PQR file of N, CA, C, O and H, with PARSE charges and radii, in Angstrom:
ATOM      1  N   UNK A   1     -30.704  -3.465   1.962 -0.4000 1.5000
ATOM      2  CA  UNK A   1     -30.079  -3.659   3.220 -0.0000 2.0000
ATOM      3  C   UNK A   1     -30.347  -4.844   3.718  0.5500 1.7000
ATOM      4  O   UNK A   1     -31.503  -5.065   4.078 -0.5500 1.4000
ATOM      5  N   UNK A   2     -29.438  -5.763   3.834 -0.4000 1.5000
ATOM      6  CA  UNK A   2     -29.952  -7.045   4.537 -0.0000 2.0000
ATOM      7  C   UNK A   2     -29.658  -7.258   5.768  0.5500 1.7000
ATOM      8  O   UNK A   2     -29.762  -8.438   6.105 -0.5500 1.4000
ATOM      9  H   UNK A   2     -28.499  -5.584   3.541  0.4000 1.0000
ATOM     10  N   UNK A   3     -29.269  -6.407   6.695 -0.4000 1.5000
ATOM     11  CA  UNK A   3     -29.177  -6.327   7.964 -0.0000 2.0000
ATOM     12  C   UNK A   3     -29.944  -5.257   8.695  0.5500 1.7000
ATOM     13  O   UNK A   3     -29.425  -4.669   9.644 -0.5500 1.4000
ATOM     14  H   UNK A   3     -29.184  -5.449   6.421  0.4000 1.0000
ATOM     15  N   UNK A   4     -31.070  -5.008   8.312 -0.4000 1.5000
ATOM     16  CA  UNK A   4     -31.860  -4.043   8.842 -0.0000 2.0000
ATOM     17  C   UNK A   4     -32.577  -4.356  10.074  0.5500 1.7000
ATOM     18  O   UNK A   4     -33.210  -3.438  10.596 -0.5500 1.4000
ATOM     19  H   UNK A   4     -31.492  -5.486   7.541  0.4000 1.0000
ATOM     20  N   UNK A   5     -32.577  -5.597  10.662 -0.4000 1.5000
ATOM     21  CA  UNK A   5     -33.147  -6.080  11.789 -0.0000 2.0000
ATOM     22  C   UNK A   5     -32.174  -5.540  12.839  0.5500 1.7000
ATOM     23  O   UNK A   5     -32.689  -5.229  13.913 -0.5500 1.4000
ATOM     24  H   UNK A   5     -32.063  -6.342  10.238  0.4000 1.0000
ATOM     25  N   UNK A   6     -30.828  -5.374  12.704 -0.4000 1.5000
ATOM     26  CA  UNK A   6     -30.365  -5.043  13.764 -0.0000 2.0000
ATOM     27  C   UNK A   6     -30.639  -3.717  14.435  0.5500 1.7000
ATOM     28  O   UNK A   6     -30.229  -3.509  15.577 -0.5500 1.4000
ATOM     29  H   UNK A   6     -30.410  -5.626  11.832  0.4000 1.0000
ATOM     30  N   UNK A   7     -31.239  -2.924  13.836 -0.4000 1.5000
ATOM     31  CA  UNK A   7     -31.635  -1.654  14.268 -0.0000 2.0000
ATOM     32  C   UNK A   7     -32.900  -1.849  15.334  0.5500 1.7000
ATOM     33  O   UNK A   7     -33.437  -0.877  15.866 -0.5500 1.4000
ATOM     34  H   UNK A   7     -31.572  -3.093  12.908  0.4000 1.0000
ATOM     35  N   UNK A   8     -33.232  -2.963  15.532 -0.4000 1.5000
ATOM     36  CA  UNK A   8     -34.422  -3.617  16.427 -0.0000 2.0000
ATOM     37  C   UNK A   8     -33.632  -3.745  17.902  0.5500 1.7000
ATOM     38  O   UNK A   8     -34.147  -3.487  18.989 -0.5500 1.4000
ATOM     39  H   UNK A   8     -32.795  -3.752  15.099  0.4000 1.0000
ATOM     40  N   UNK A   9     -32.207  -4.221  17.671 -0.4000 1.5000
ATOM     41  CA  UNK A   9     -31.696  -4.608  18.999 -0.0000 2.0000
ATOM     42  C   UNK A   9     -30.717  -3.410  19.370  0.5500 1.7000
ATOM     43  O   UNK A   9     -30.574  -3.181  20.571 -0.5500 1.4000
ATOM     44  H   UNK A   9     -31.788  -4.431  16.787  0.4000 1.0000
ATOM     45  N   UNK A  10     -30.035  -2.633  18.458 -0.4000 1.5000
ATOM     46  CA  UNK A  10     -29.271  -1.746  18.780 -0.0000 2.0000
ATOM     47  C   UNK A  10     -29.665  -0.265  18.240  0.5500 1.7000
ATOM     48  O   UNK A  10     -29.676  -0.080  17.023 -0.5500 1.4000
ATOM     49  H   UNK A  10     -30.151  -2.819  17.482  0.4000 1.0000
ATOM     50  N   UNK A  11     -29.973   0.741  19.092 -0.4000 1.5000
ATOM     51  CA  UNK A  11     -30.441   2.084  18.669 -0.0000 2.0000
ATOM     52  C   UNK A  11     -29.202   2.545  17.571  0.5500 1.7000
ATOM     53  O   UNK A  11     -28.009   2.339  17.793 -0.5500 1.4000
ATOM     54  H   UNK A  11     -29.963   0.591  20.080  0.4000 1.0000
ATOM     55  N   UNK A  12     -29.750   3.225  16.313 -0.4000 1.5000
ATOM     56  CA  UNK A  12     -28.852   3.630  15.422 -0.0000 2.0000
ATOM     57  C   UNK A  12     -27.927   4.819  16.202  0.5500 1.7000
ATOM     58  O   UNK A  12     -26.728   4.970  15.967 -0.5500 1.4000
ATOM     59  H   UNK A  12     -30.720   3.392  16.132  0.4000 1.0000
ATOM     60  N   UNK A  13     -28.684   5.624  17.157 -0.4000 1.5000
ATOM     61  CA  UNK A  13     -27.773   6.676  17.518 -0.0000 2.0000
ATOM     62  C   UNK A  13     -26.729   6.207  18.514  0.5500 1.7000
ATOM     63  O   UNK A  13     -25.954   6.998  19.051 -0.5500 1.4000
ATOM     64  H   UNK A  13     -29.657   5.501  17.347  0.4000 1.0000
ATOM     65  N   UNK A  14     -26.728   4.878  18.753 -0.4000 1.5000
ATOM     66  CA  UNK A  14     -25.526   4.157  19.576 -0.0000 2.0000
ATOM     67  C   UNK A  14     -24.684   3.498  18.562  0.5500 1.7000
ATOM     68  O   UNK A  14     -23.472   3.701  18.501 -0.5500 1.4000
ATOM     69  H   UNK A  14     -27.358   4.235  18.317  0.4000 1.0000
ATOM     70  N   UNK A  15     -25.333   2.692  17.747 -0.4000 1.5000
ATOM     71  CA  UNK A  15     -24.589   1.647  16.787 -0.0000 2.0000
ATOM     72  C   UNK A  15     -23.738   2.324  15.990  0.5500 1.7000
ATOM     73  O   UNK A  15     -22.557   1.985  15.925 -0.5500 1.4000
ATOM     74  H   UNK A  15     -26.318   2.527  17.796  0.4000 1.0000
ATOM     75  N   UNK A  16     -24.258   3.423  15.244 -0.4000 1.5000
ATOM     76  CA  UNK A  16     -23.366   4.151  14.189 -0.0000 2.0000
ATOM     77  C   UNK A  16     -22.220   4.649  14.654  0.5500 1.7000
ATOM     78  O   UNK A  16     -21.151   4.360  14.116 -0.5500 1.4000
ATOM     79  H   UNK A  16     -25.218   3.698  15.297  0.4000 1.0000
ATOM     80  N   UNK A  17     -22.312   5.568  15.856 -0.4000 1.5000
ATOM     81  CA  UNK A  17     -21.031   5.891  16.103 -0.0000 2.0000
ATOM     82  C   UNK A  17     -20.191   5.068  16.610  0.5500 1.7000
ATOM     83  O   UNK A  17     -19.007   5.405  16.583 -0.5500 1.4000
ATOM     84  H   UNK A  17     -23.181   5.802  16.293  0.4000 1.0000
ATOM     85  N   UNK A  18     -20.588   3.664  17.260 -0.4000 1.5000
ATOM     86  CA  UNK A  18     -19.708   2.726  17.469 -0.0000 2.0000
ATOM     87  C   UNK A  18     -19.045   2.200  16.388  0.5500 1.7000
ATOM     88  O   UNK A  18     -17.821   2.077  16.431 -0.5500 1.4000
ATOM     89  H   UNK A  18     -21.550   3.391  17.282  0.4000 1.0000
ATOM     90  N   UNK A  19     -19.763   1.831  15.297 -0.4000 1.5000
ATOM     91  CA  UNK A  19     -19.227   1.241  13.952 -0.0000 2.0000
ATOM     92  C   UNK A  19     -18.404   2.228  13.410  0.5500 1.7000
ATOM     93  O   UNK A  19     -17.396   1.756  12.886 -0.5500 1.4000
ATOM     94  H   UNK A  19     -20.758   1.931  15.262  0.4000 1.0000
ATOM     95  N   UNK A  20     -18.515   3.640  13.354 -0.4000 1.5000
ATOM     96  CA  UNK A  20     -17.522   4.396  12.813 -0.0000 2.0000
ATOM     97  C   UNK A  20     -16.244   4.628  13.615  0.5500 1.7000
ATOM     98  O   UNK A  20     -15.167   4.775  13.039 -0.5500 1.4000
ATOM     99  H   UNK A  20     -19.334   4.024  13.780  0.4000 1.0000
ATOM    100  N   UNK A  21     -16.357   4.661  14.880 -0.4000 1.5000
ATOM    101  CA  UNK A  21     -15.428   4.779  15.972 -0.0000 2.0000
ATOM    102  C   UNK A  21     -14.469   3.553  15.822  0.5500 1.7000
ATOM    103  O   UNK A  21     -13.256   3.714  15.953 -0.5500 1.4000
ATOM    104  H   UNK A  21     -17.232   4.542  15.348  0.4000 1.0000
ATOM    105  N   UNK A  22     -15.011   2.326  15.547 -0.4000 1.5000
ATOM    106  CA  UNK A  22     -14.175   1.146  15.382 -0.0000 2.0000
ATOM    107  C   UNK A  22     -13.473   1.422  14.112  0.5500 1.7000
ATOM    108  O   UNK A  22     -12.246   1.512  14.142 -0.5500 1.4000
ATOM    109  H   UNK A  22     -15.997   2.196  15.441  0.4000 1.0000
ATOM    110  N   UNK A  23     -14.073   1.558  13.072 -0.4000 1.5000
ATOM    111  CA  UNK A  23     -13.441   1.746  11.521 -0.0000 2.0000
ATOM    112  C   UNK A  23     -12.420   2.963  11.680  0.5500 1.7000
ATOM    113  O   UNK A  23     -11.411   2.890  10.979 -0.5500 1.4000
ATOM    114  H   UNK A  23     -15.070   1.485  13.048  0.4000 1.0000
ATOM    115  N   UNK A  24     -12.552   4.053  12.499 -0.4000 1.5000
ATOM    116  CA  UNK A  24     -11.508   4.924  12.526 -0.0000 2.0000
ATOM    117  C   UNK A  24     -10.202   4.413  13.354  0.5500 1.7000
ATOM    118  O   UNK A  24      -9.054   4.705  13.018 -0.5500 1.4000
ATOM    119  H   UNK A  24     -13.372   4.112  13.069  0.4000 1.0000
ATOM    120  N   UNK A  25     -10.571   3.513  14.619 -0.4000 1.5000
ATOM    121  CA  UNK A  25      -9.435   3.037  15.262 -0.0000 2.0000
ATOM    122  C   UNK A  25      -8.703   1.974  14.658  0.5500 1.7000
ATOM    123  O   UNK A  25      -7.518   1.766  14.919 -0.5500 1.4000
ATOM    124  H   UNK A  25     -11.504   3.275  14.893  0.4000 1.0000
ATOM    125  N   UNK A  26      -9.434   1.235  13.787 -0.4000 1.5000
ATOM    126  CA  UNK A  26      -8.740   0.104  12.999 -0.0000 2.0000
ATOM    127  C   UNK A  26      -7.803   0.909  12.207  0.5500 1.7000
ATOM    128  O   UNK A  26      -6.618   0.575  12.216 -0.5500 1.4000
ATOM    129  H   UNK A  26     -10.396   1.403  13.575  0.4000 1.0000
ATOM    130  N   UNK A  27      -8.169   1.894  11.545 -0.4000 1.5000
ATOM    131  CA  UNK A  27      -7.444   2.529  10.409 -0.0000 2.0000
ATOM    132  C   UNK A  27      -6.205   3.212  11.130  0.5500 1.7000
ATOM    133  O   UNK A  27      -5.101   3.144  10.589 -0.5500 1.4000
ATOM    134  H   UNK A  27      -9.131   2.166  11.539  0.4000 1.0000
ATOM    135  N   UNK A  28      -6.350   3.796  12.208 -0.4000 1.5000
ATOM    136  CA  UNK A  28      -5.236   4.208  12.950 -0.0000 2.0000
ATOM    137  C   UNK A  28      -4.305   3.304  13.459  0.5500 1.7000
ATOM    138  O   UNK A  28      -3.143   3.697  13.572 -0.5500 1.4000
ATOM    139  H   UNK A  28      -7.247   3.851  12.647  0.4000 1.0000
ATOM    140  N   UNK A  29      -4.627   2.046  13.821 -0.4000 1.5000
ATOM    141  CA  UNK A  29      -3.813   0.868  14.248 -0.0000 2.0000
ATOM    142  C   UNK A  29      -3.054   0.399  13.329  0.5500 1.7000
ATOM    143  O   UNK A  29      -1.878   0.125  13.568 -0.5500 1.4000
ATOM    144  H   UNK A  29      -5.570   1.728  13.729  0.4000 1.0000
ATOM    145  N   UNK A  30      -3.671   0.211  11.986 -0.4000 1.5000
ATOM    146  CA  UNK A  30      -3.077  -0.384  10.892 -0.0000 2.0000
ATOM    147  C   UNK A  30      -1.942   0.790  10.433  0.5500 1.7000
ATOM    148  O   UNK A  30      -0.773   0.493  10.187 -0.5500 1.4000
ATOM    149  H   UNK A  30      -4.626   0.434  11.792  0.4000 1.0000
ATOM    150  N   UNK A  31      -2.444   2.087  10.361 -0.4000 1.5000
ATOM    151  CA  UNK A  31      -1.283   2.976   9.844 -0.0000 2.0000
ATOM    152  C   UNK A  31      -0.229   3.251  10.909  0.5500 1.7000
ATOM    153  O   UNK A  31       0.917   3.599  10.625 -0.5500 1.4000
ATOM    154  H   UNK A  31      -3.394   2.328  10.560  0.4000 1.0000
ATOM    155  N   UNK A  32      -0.657   3.084  12.095 -0.4000 1.5000
ATOM    156  CA  UNK A  32       0.475   3.240  13.172 -0.0000 2.0000
ATOM    157  C   UNK A  32       1.521   1.955  12.902  0.5500 1.7000
ATOM    158  O   UNK A  32       2.747   2.050  12.843 -0.5500 1.4000
ATOM    159  H   UNK A  32      -1.588   2.801  12.326  0.4000 1.0000
ATOM    160  N   UNK A  33       0.768   0.792  12.759 -0.4000 1.5000
ATOM    161  CA  UNK A  33       1.869  -0.450  12.474 -0.0000 2.0000
ATOM    162  C   UNK A  33       2.698  -0.486  11.325  0.5500 1.7000
ATOM    163  O   UNK A  33       3.735  -1.146  11.252 -0.5500 1.4000
ATOM    164  H   UNK A  33      -0.228   0.715  12.807  0.4000 1.0000
ATOM    165  N   UNK A  34       2.239   0.219  10.444 -0.4000 1.5000
ATOM    166  CA  UNK A  34       3.068   0.325   8.976 -0.0000 2.0000
ATOM    167  C   UNK A  34       4.188   1.360   9.266  0.5500 1.7000
ATOM    168  O   UNK A  34       5.333   1.169   8.855 -0.5500 1.4000
ATOM    169  H   UNK A  34       1.397   0.755  10.504  0.4000 1.0000
ATOM    170  N   UNK A  35       3.830   2.491  10.003 -0.4000 1.5000
ATOM    171  CA  UNK A  35       4.729   3.397  10.044 -0.0000 2.0000
ATOM    172  C   UNK A  35       5.839   2.888  11.308  0.5500 1.7000
ATOM    173  O   UNK A  35       6.982   3.330  11.193 -0.5500 1.4000
ATOM    174  H   UNK A  35       2.900   2.645  10.338  0.4000 1.0000
ATOM    175  N   UNK A  36       5.613   2.177  12.244 -0.4000 1.5000
ATOM    176  CA  UNK A  36       6.392   1.457  13.025 -0.0000 2.0000
ATOM    177  C   UNK A  36       7.300   0.361  12.700  0.5500 1.7000
ATOM    178  O   UNK A  36       8.358   0.119  13.281 -0.5500 1.4000
ATOM    179  H   UNK A  36       4.685   1.817  12.337  0.4000 1.0000
ATOM    180  N   UNK A  37       6.806  -0.264  11.747 -0.4000 1.5000
ATOM    181  CA  UNK A  37       7.515  -1.595  11.171 -0.0000 2.0000
ATOM    182  C   UNK A  37       8.091  -1.462   9.717  0.5500 1.7000
ATOM    183  O   UNK A  37       8.407  -2.512   9.157 -0.5500 1.4000
ATOM    184  H   UNK A  37       5.946  -0.067  11.275  0.4000 1.0000
ATOM    185  N   UNK A  38       8.242  -0.388   9.115 -0.4000 1.5000
ATOM    186  CA  UNK A  38       8.807   0.010   7.840 -0.0000 2.0000
ATOM    187  C   UNK A  38      10.043   0.600   8.139  0.5500 1.7000
ATOM    188  O   UNK A  38      10.199   1.310   9.133 -0.5500 1.4000
ATOM    189  H   UNK A  38       7.986   0.464   9.570  0.4000 1.0000
ATOM    190  N   UNK A  39      11.098   0.297   7.179 -0.4000 1.5000
ATOM    191  CA  UNK A  39      12.342   1.161   7.286 -0.0000 2.0000
ATOM    192  C   UNK A  39      12.433   2.291   6.333  0.5500 1.7000
ATOM    193  O   UNK A  39      13.251   3.204   6.444 -0.5500 1.4000
ATOM    194  H   UNK A  39      10.972  -0.280   6.372  0.4000 1.0000
ATOM    195  N   UNK A  40      11.536   2.182   5.375 -0.4000 1.5000
ATOM    196  CA  UNK A  40      11.659   3.305   4.258 -0.0000 2.0000
ATOM    197  C   UNK A  40      11.157   4.515   4.571  0.5500 1.7000
ATOM    198  O   UNK A  40      11.637   5.543   4.094 -0.5500 1.4000
ATOM    199  H   UNK A  40      10.871   1.440   5.285  0.4000 1.0000
ATOM    200  N   UNK A  41       9.877   4.512   5.620 -0.4000 1.5000
ATOM    201  CA  UNK A  41       9.252   5.655   5.987 -0.0000 2.0000
ATOM    202  C   UNK A  41      10.161   6.821   6.468  0.5500 1.7000
ATOM    203  O   UNK A  41      10.022   7.969   6.045 -0.5500 1.4000
ATOM    204  H   UNK A  41       9.487   3.677   6.008  0.4000 1.0000
ATOM    205  N   UNK A  42      11.072   6.465   7.353 -0.4000 1.5000
ATOM    206  CA  UNK A  42      12.031   7.560   7.803 -0.0000 2.0000
ATOM    207  C   UNK A  42      12.812   8.294   6.548  0.5500 1.7000
ATOM    208  O   UNK A  42      12.977   9.511   6.458 -0.5500 1.4000
ATOM    209  H   UNK A  42      11.185   5.533   7.696  0.4000 1.0000
ATOM    210  N   UNK A  43      13.166   7.506   5.792 -0.4000 1.5000
ATOM    211  CA  UNK A  43      14.029   7.799   4.542 -0.0000 2.0000
ATOM    212  C   UNK A  43      13.329   8.759   3.692  0.5500 1.7000
ATOM    213  O   UNK A  43      13.813   9.723   3.099 -0.5500 1.4000
ATOM    214  H   UNK A  43      13.031   6.517   5.865  0.4000 1.0000
ATOM    215  N   UNK A  44      11.918   8.285   3.726 -0.4000 1.5000
ATOM    216  CA  UNK A  44      10.833   9.246   2.657 -0.0000 2.0000
ATOM    217  C   UNK A  44      10.659  10.363   3.337  0.5500 1.7000
ATOM    218  O   UNK A  44      10.745  11.391   2.664 -0.5500 1.4000
ATOM    219  H   UNK A  44      11.526   7.502   4.209  0.4000 1.0000
ATOM    220  N   UNK A  45      10.405  10.499   4.649 -0.4000 1.5000
ATOM    221  CA  UNK A  45      10.057  11.942   5.311 -0.0000 2.0000
ATOM    222  C   UNK A  45      11.437  12.618   5.262  0.5500 1.7000
ATOM    223  O   UNK A  45      11.429  13.849   5.230 -0.5500 1.4000
ATOM    224  H   UNK A  45      10.335   9.665   5.196  0.4000 1.0000
ATOM    225  N   UNK A  46      12.569  12.009   5.252 -0.4000 1.5000
ATOM    226  CA  UNK A  46      13.891  12.793   5.150 -0.0000 2.0000
ATOM    227  C   UNK A  46      14.182  13.313   3.762  0.5500 1.7000
ATOM    228  O   UNK A  46      15.047  14.183   3.655 -0.5500 1.4000
ATOM    229  H   UNK A  46      12.575  11.010   5.278  0.4000 1.0000
ATOM    230  N   UNK A  47      13.502  12.836   2.600 -0.4000 1.5000
ATOM    231  CA  UNK A  47      13.678  13.187   1.598 -0.0000 2.0000
ATOM    232  C   UNK A  47      14.544  12.189   0.626  0.5500 1.7000
ATOM    233  O   UNK A  47      14.708  12.463  -0.563 -0.5500 1.4000
ATOM    234  H   UNK A  47      12.800  12.129   2.687  0.4000 1.0000
ATOM    235  N   UNK A  48      15.015  11.162   1.153 -0.4000 1.5000
ATOM    236  CA  UNK A  48      15.630  10.145   0.655 -0.0000 2.0000
ATOM    237  C   UNK A  48      16.953  10.538   0.385  0.5500 1.7000
ATOM    238  O   UNK A  48      17.438  11.568   0.853 -0.5500 1.4000
ATOM    239  H   UNK A  48      14.882  10.939   2.119  0.4000 1.0000
ATOM    240  N   UNK A  49      17.702   9.573  -0.531 -0.4000 1.5000
ATOM    241  CA  UNK A  49      18.959   9.828  -0.994 -0.0000 2.0000
ATOM    242  C   UNK A  49      18.958  10.523  -2.372  0.5500 1.7000
ATOM    243  O   UNK A  49      18.086  10.179  -3.170 -0.5500 1.4000
ATOM    244  H   UNK A  49      17.308   8.737  -0.912  0.4000 1.0000
ATOM    245  N   UNK A  50      19.869  11.485  -2.734 -0.4000 1.5000
ATOM    246  CA  UNK A  50      19.814  11.790  -3.994 -0.0000 2.0000
ATOM    247  C   UNK A  50      20.872  10.913  -4.835  0.5500 1.7000
ATOM    248  O   UNK A  50      22.081  10.807  -4.630 -0.5500 1.4000
ATOM    249  H   UNK A  50      20.578  11.764  -2.086  0.4000 1.0000
ATOM    250  N   UNK A  51      20.220  10.415  -5.667 -0.4000 1.5000
ATOM    251  CA  UNK A  51      21.066   9.216  -6.680 -0.0000 2.0000
ATOM    252  C   UNK A  51      20.726   9.498  -7.975  0.5500 1.7000
ATOM    253  O   UNK A  51      19.589   9.790  -8.347 -0.5500 1.4000
ATOM    254  H   UNK A  51      19.238  10.502  -5.833  0.4000 1.0000
ATOM    255  N   UNK A  52      21.723   9.410  -8.683 -0.4000 1.5000
ATOM    256  CA  UNK A  52      21.569   9.585 -10.211 -0.0000 2.0000
ATOM    257  C   UNK A  52      20.916   8.246 -10.731  0.5500 1.7000
ATOM    258  O   UNK A  52      21.485   7.200 -10.421 -0.5500 1.4000
ATOM    259  H   UNK A  52      22.646   9.173  -8.381  0.4000 1.0000
ATOM    260  N   UNK A  53      19.710   8.186 -11.536 -0.4000 1.5000
ATOM    261  CA  UNK A  53      19.198   6.964 -11.969 -0.0000 2.0000
ATOM    262  C   UNK A  53      19.717   6.859 -13.382  0.5500 1.7000
ATOM    263  O   UNK A  53      19.762   7.862 -14.094 -0.5500 1.4000
ATOM    264  H   UNK A  53      19.247   9.036 -11.788  0.4000 1.0000
ATOM    265  N   UNK A  54      20.080   5.764 -13.777 -0.4000 1.5000
ATOM    266  CA  UNK A  54      20.474   5.662 -15.201 -0.0000 2.0000
ATOM    267  C   UNK A  54      19.221   5.553 -16.054  0.5500 1.7000
ATOM    268  O   UNK A  54      18.174   5.061 -15.633 -0.5500 1.4000
ATOM    269  H   UNK A  54      20.044   4.949 -13.199  0.4000 1.0000
ATOM    270  N   UNK A  55      19.387   6.038 -17.272 -0.4000 1.5000
ATOM    271  CA  UNK A  55      18.197   6.215 -17.995 -0.0000 2.0000
ATOM    272  C   UNK A  55      18.215   4.521 -18.921  0.5500 1.7000
ATOM    273  O   UNK A  55      19.155   3.920 -19.441 -0.5500 1.4000
ATOM    274  H   UNK A  55      20.238   6.438 -17.615  0.4000 1.0000
ATOM    275  N   UNK A  56      16.866   4.201 -18.819 -0.4000 1.5000
ATOM    276  CA  UNK A  56      16.772   2.905 -19.598 -0.0000 2.0000
ATOM    277  C   UNK A  56      16.771   3.114 -21.049  0.5500 1.7000
ATOM    278  O   UNK A  56      16.574   4.222 -21.547 -0.5500 1.4000
ATOM    279  H   UNK A  56      16.102   4.689 -18.397  0.4000 1.0000
ATOM    280  N   UNK A  57      16.989   2.062 -21.720 -0.4000 1.5000
ATOM    281  CA  UNK A  57      17.134   2.004 -23.304 -0.0000 2.0000
ATOM    282  C   UNK A  57      15.687   2.383 -23.585  0.5500 1.7000
ATOM    283  O   UNK A  57      14.743   2.117 -22.840 -0.5500 1.4000
ATOM    284  H   UNK A  57      17.150   1.161 -21.315  0.4000 1.0000
ATOM    285  N   UNK A  58      15.617   3.033 -24.738 -0.4000 1.5000
ATOM    286  CA  UNK A  58      14.369   3.424 -25.398 -0.0000 2.0000
ATOM    287  C   UNK A  58      13.633   2.258 -26.111  0.5500 1.7000
ATOM    288  O   UNK A  58      12.422   2.064 -26.216 -0.5500 1.4000
ATOM    289  H   UNK A  58      16.384   3.250 -25.343  0.4000 1.0000
ATOM    290  N   UNK A  59      14.879   1.398 -26.660 -0.4000 1.5000
ATOM    291  CA  UNK A  59      14.138   0.156 -27.144 -0.0000 2.0000
ATOM    292  C   UNK A  59      14.370  -1.152 -26.615  0.5500 1.7000
ATOM    293  O   UNK A  59      15.550  -1.288 -26.291 -0.5500 1.4000
ATOM    294  H   UNK A  59      15.862   1.555 -26.574  0.4000 1.0000
ATOM    295  N   UNK A  60      13.725  -2.076 -26.431 -0.4000 1.5000
ATOM    296  CA  UNK A  60      14.147  -3.386 -25.756 -0.0000 2.0000
ATOM    297  C   UNK A  60      15.062  -4.060 -26.690  0.5500 1.7000
ATOM    298  O   UNK A  60      15.795  -4.896 -26.161 -0.5500 1.4000
ATOM    299  H   UNK A  60      12.767  -1.966 -26.694  0.4000 1.0000
ATOM    300  N   UNK A  61      15.195  -3.881 -28.027 -0.4000 1.5000
ATOM    301  CA  UNK A  61      16.140  -4.569 -28.819 -0.0000 2.0000
ATOM    302  C   UNK A  61      17.697  -4.020 -28.364  0.5500 1.7000
ATOM    303  O   UNK A  61      18.663  -4.741 -28.616 -0.5500 1.4000
ATOM    304  H   UNK A  61      14.599  -3.202 -28.457  0.4000 1.0000
ATOM    305  N   UNK A  62      17.865  -2.838 -27.749 -0.4000 1.5000
ATOM    306  CA  UNK A  62      19.269  -2.639 -27.270 -0.0000 2.0000
ATOM    307  C   UNK A  62      19.704  -3.205 -26.054  0.5500 1.7000
ATOM    308  O   UNK A  62      20.865  -3.155 -25.646 -0.5500 1.4000
ATOM    309  H   UNK A  62      17.080  -2.253 -27.544  0.4000 1.0000
ATOM    310  N   UNK A  63      18.597  -3.833 -25.388 -0.4000 1.5000
ATOM    311  CA  UNK A  63      18.974  -4.425 -23.926 -0.0000 2.0000
ATOM    312  C   UNK A  63      19.747  -5.695 -24.052  0.5500 1.7000
ATOM    313  O   UNK A  63      19.283  -6.510 -24.850 -0.5500 1.4000
ATOM    314  H   UNK A  63      17.654  -3.873 -25.720  0.4000 1.0000
ATOM    315  N   UNK A  64      20.678  -5.969 -23.508 -0.4000 1.5000
ATOM    316  CA  UNK A  64      21.079  -7.312 -23.635 -0.0000 2.0000
ATOM    317  C   UNK A  64      20.348  -8.564 -23.169  0.5500 1.7000
ATOM    318  O   UNK A  64      19.570  -8.446 -22.222 -0.5500 1.4000
ATOM    319  H   UNK A  64      21.055  -5.307 -22.860  0.4000 1.0000
ATOM    320  N   UNK A  65      20.519  -9.730 -23.733 -0.4000 1.5000
ATOM    321  CA  UNK A  65      19.554 -10.773 -23.527 -0.0000 2.0000
ATOM    322  C   UNK A  65      19.756 -11.254 -22.210  0.5500 1.7000
ATOM    323  O   UNK A  65      18.950 -12.092 -21.808 -0.5500 1.4000
ATOM    324  H   UNK A  65      21.151  -9.826 -24.502  0.4000 1.0000
ATOM    325  N   UNK A  66      20.806 -10.837 -21.348 -0.4000 1.5000
ATOM    326  CA  UNK A  66      21.059 -11.396 -20.134 -0.0000 2.0000
ATOM    327  C   UNK A  66      20.191 -10.691 -19.114  0.5500 1.7000
ATOM    328  O   UNK A  66      19.908 -11.192 -18.026 -0.5500 1.4000
ATOM    329  H   UNK A  66      21.461 -10.155 -21.675  0.4000 1.0000
ATOM    330  N   UNK A  67      19.794  -9.530 -19.514 -0.4000 1.5000
ATOM    331  CA  UNK A  67      18.995  -8.519 -18.535 -0.0000 2.0000
ATOM    332  C   UNK A  67      17.399  -8.805 -18.773  0.5500 1.7000
ATOM    333  O   UNK A  67      16.571  -8.434 -17.940 -0.5500 1.4000
ATOM    334  H   UNK A  67      20.024  -9.123 -20.398  0.4000 1.0000
ATOM    335  N   UNK A  68      17.045  -9.467 -19.929 -0.4000 1.5000
ATOM    336  CA  UNK A  68      15.694  -9.683 -20.184 -0.0000 2.0000
ATOM    337  C   UNK A  68      15.252 -10.979 -19.272  0.5500 1.7000
ATOM    338  O   UNK A  68      15.941 -11.999 -19.271 -0.5500 1.4000
ATOM    339  H   UNK A  68      17.717  -9.768 -20.606  0.4000 1.0000
ATOM    340  N   UNK A  69      14.067 -10.861 -18.511 -0.4000 1.5000
ATOM    341  CA  UNK A  69      13.681 -11.884 -18.001 -0.0000 2.0000
ATOM    342  C   UNK A  69      13.192 -13.129 -18.718  0.5500 1.7000
ATOM    343  O   UNK A  69      12.244 -13.009 -19.494 -0.5500 1.4000
ATOM    344  H   UNK A  69      13.507 -10.032 -18.512  0.4000 1.0000
ATOM    345  N   UNK A  70      13.738 -14.276 -18.532 -0.4000 1.5000
ATOM    346  CA  UNK A  70      13.356 -15.656 -19.180 -0.0000 2.0000
ATOM    347  C   UNK A  70      13.800 -15.563 -20.629  0.5500 1.7000
ATOM    348  O   UNK A  70      13.116 -16.132 -21.481 -0.5500 1.4000
ATOM    349  H   UNK A  70      14.508 -14.374 -17.902  0.4000 1.0000
ATOM    350  N   UNK A  71      14.813 -14.940 -20.953 -0.4000 1.5000
ATOM    351  CA  UNK A  71      15.351 -14.952 -22.214 -0.0000 2.0000
ATOM    352  C   UNK A  71      16.229 -16.125 -22.608  0.5500 1.7000
ATOM    353  O   UNK A  71      17.026 -16.615 -21.807 -0.5500 1.4000
ATOM    354  H   UNK A  71      15.368 -14.478 -20.261  0.4000 1.0000
ATOM    355  N   UNK A  72      16.094 -16.522 -23.710 -0.4000 1.5000
ATOM    356  CA  UNK A  72      16.911 -17.591 -24.030 -0.0000 2.0000
ATOM    357  C   UNK A  72      17.939 -17.165 -24.945  0.5500 1.7000
ATOM    358  O   UNK A  72      17.589 -16.288 -25.734 -0.5500 1.4000
ATOM    359  H   UNK A  72      15.447 -16.125 -24.361  0.4000 1.0000
ATOM    360  N   UNK A  73      19.397 -17.674 -25.043 -0.4000 1.5000
ATOM    361  CA  UNK A  73      20.375 -17.199 -25.823 -0.0000 2.0000
ATOM    362  C   UNK A  73      19.896 -17.276 -27.420  0.5500 1.7000
ATOM    363  O   UNK A  73      19.047 -18.042 -27.877 -0.5500 1.4000
ATOM    364  H   UNK A  73      19.681 -18.386 -24.402  0.4000 1.0000
ATOM    365  N   UNK A  74      20.578 -16.397 -28.058 -0.4000 1.5000
ATOM    366  CA  UNK A  74      20.027 -16.363 -29.544 -0.0000 2.0000
ATOM    367  C   UNK A  74      20.956 -17.705 -30.190  0.5500 1.7000
ATOM    368  O   UNK A  74      22.083 -18.073 -29.855 -0.5500 1.4000
ATOM    369  H   UNK A  74      21.268 -15.775 -27.687  0.4000 1.0000
ATOM    370  N   UNK A  75      20.154 -18.197 -31.097 -0.4000 1.5000
ATOM    371  CA  UNK A  75      20.661 -19.290 -31.983 -0.0000 2.0000
ATOM    372  C   UNK A  75      21.386 -18.804 -33.161  0.5500 1.7000
ATOM    373  O   UNK A  75      21.855 -19.604 -33.971 -0.5500 1.4000
ATOM    374  H   UNK A  75      19.239 -17.898 -31.369  0.4000 1.0000
TER
END
């Protein structure tokens, strides 16, 4: 514990609750900001949209070269 001298200045019965309260308050503020500033949370809570998802090819060789990232055309 490299900060042991702090308890000579601040009593642990005061410092620990302040520290833990600050961590809890920061966590609530960050989570609130995420909930307020994202648009996908409301859709997630509503269950989202029911969409059919296309199955991906089982083998990468079946995928056209235009869909493969950084693919060069076959020679």
